[in-house]
N, C-alpha and C positions, 0 to 999 in steps of 0.2 A: 581244288576244293571249291574255291569261289566260283569258277566256271561251271562246275557240276551243280551248284545250287542254283545259279541263274538259269541253267538249262532246265532243271527240274521245275522251277516256278516260273518259266517263261510266259505262261498264261496270264501273269500278273502284270506283265509289260504291255499294258494297254492304256488307252487314253483315260484318265480319271479327272477328279475334280482338281484343277491346278492348285498348287500351294506356293504362297509368296515366300514361305520358309525356305523353299528350294533355292530362290535367288540369293537368300543370305549365305546359305551353305556355299553356293557357287562362288560368291564374292570372298568368302573366307579362303576357299581353295586357290582362287587367282592371286589373292593377296600373298598367301604363302609362297606361291610360285615366283611373284615378282620380287619379294624379299630375298628368296633364295638366290635369285639372279643378282640382285644388288650386292648382297653380301658374299657372293662367290662361294656358297654353301650347297653344293650339288645334291648332297644326300636329302636336304629338305625338300628338294623339287618332287621327289617321289611321293612326298606327303600330300601334295596337291591334287594328284589323280583321283584317289578314292573320294575325296571330298567333293570334287567337281562332278564325278561320275554320280554320287548318290544325290547331289543337288539337282542335277539334270533329270534323274528319275523321279525326283519328288515334285518338280516343276511339271513335267509331263504326265505322269501317272497318278499324282496325288499322294498325301501322306500315307493313306491306308495301303496302297500297293507298294509304296516305297519301303514301308516297314518290313515287307517280306524279304527285302534284299539288304537289310541292315547287317546280318551276320557275314555274309559273303564280302561285304565292303569292309567291315572291321577286320576280317581275316586277312585282307590284303595288307594291312598295317604290319602283320607278323613277317611279311616277306621283304620289308624295307630294312636294309642294313643300316645301323646307326653308329655313329663314332664312339658312344659311350662303351661299346663292346670291348674294346682294347683295354679300357680303364678298369672295367668290371672283371675282365679275364685275369689281369695282374692280381687283383684281390682275392679271386678264386683260386688262382695258383697257390697262394699262401695258405689259404684255408685248407686246400686239398692236400698240400704237402705236409703240414703239420699234423692235421687231423688223422690222416692215413698212417702217418708214422707213429703217433701216439697209440692208435688202435693195434697196429702191428707190434708194437712194443709191449703190449699187454700179454702177447703170446710169445714173441721171440725176444731175445736178449740183444743187446749191442745193435739197436737201431738208432743211427745218427743222422741228423738233418743239418744241411748247411745251404741256406738259400732255398732253391728249388730242388736241390738234390737230396736223395734218401739213400744212405749207405747201409748195406746189410753186410754181415761177415763174409759172404761169397759174392756179392755183386753190388753195383751201385745203380740208381736209377734217377732220371731227371723228369720231373713233372712239368712238362711243357705246355704251351698254350692249348694244344689239342686235348690234353689230360686235364685242363683247369676245370672243365665242367661247363663252360659257357655254351659249347655246342649242344650239350645236354639239355641246358635250360631252354635254349631256343627251340630245340626239337620237341621237348616234352611240353612246352607251352602250346605248341602247334597241335600235338596229340591231344592234350587235354581240352583245347578249344573245339576240336572235332567231336570229342566225347560229350561235351557240354551241349553242343548243337543237336546231337542225336538224343539227349536225354530230356526228359520232362520233368519240372520241378521249380520251385521258387528261385528268384534271382539270387538270393543270398546263398543258396546251396550250390547253385551253378558257379558263382563267384569263388566259393570255397574250394571246389574241385579244380577249377582253372588256376588259382593262385597256388595251390598245393603244388604244382608242377615245379616251382622254384626250390622249395626244400626237398622235395622228392629227387629232383635232379642232382642237387648237391650231395644228398645222402648216398644215392646209389652210385654216383661218381667215386666218392670216398671208398665205399665198399668194393668197388671195382679195383681201385688201385690197391686196397689191401689184399684183395684175393691174388692179384699178380704178384705182390711181394711175398706172400706165403708160398705160392706155387714156386717162385724162384728160390726160396730158401729151403723148402722141404723137397723139391724135386731137381729143377734144373733151371738156371736163369734164361737159357736159350729158348726152352720150351715155353716158359712164361712170356717172353717177349714176342717170339715168332709165331706161337700158336694160340696160347691162351688169351693173350692180349686182345686179339680180334674178336674172339668168342665171347669174352666177358662184356664187350660192348653190347652184343646182341642180348646176352642174358640180363644185363642192366636194364635195357629198355623193356624186355619182356616183364621183368619185375616191377618196374615202374607203371606199366599199364595194368598189372594185376592190382597194384596199390590203388590206381584211380578207380577201377571197376569196384573194389572192395569198399572204398570211401563213399562212392555212389550208392552202393546197397545200404551202408550204414545211415546215409542221409535220406534213405527212402526214395531215390530217384529211379525212375524206370525208362527204359528205351522207348522212344516214340515210334508209333507205327508209320509205314510208308505214306499213308493218306494224311497223317498229321504233319509230317515233314513237308509233303508237297503242298499242303493247303494252308499252313500256318501263316 
């Protein structure tokens, strides 16, 4: 995505009025890289690249032209794995397990949880890291960022759509687990795990995208034209 936007707006990569702010941004990026080397925290190293890149563009092309590349630069941060993911994933596992078990218990009887295990009368399921919803959060944050880029509207509306990816990801993941549990109980556990489990992931993402588009409509945001995207 970042590369695509750079290519679309490549005509803005020209000499402009130099900006001293670019040197400050480059300095911050290099400082981040130096600290990551000193503290032996390799994941921080990746944070320095977008900063140095944006600072360099600002110095050479000026603030006006550099602003056209702010989105693809910020988008790069979504590609950087952070150590907090494992911690957040553990918390989401607990939420996903107990929430999905509670909802399923409204329909079925004898739904029991123990740790990350959900027990049905005819089967048991483990809500592992892959089912915690952390991958959905990251994926849907990326999708919502792309939609926000394609849409036109005030910053607060775009921020609302982007941040909505977090609760939407958590809710759709819980509903996905509930659907698997119901299929296992009403039909067959093997069908639920071997077949419906994979399909439910695609359905949950499709449902999330529909929610994003609906929210954008409610907030009266519109999709930008090709000319607006290219020349913004």
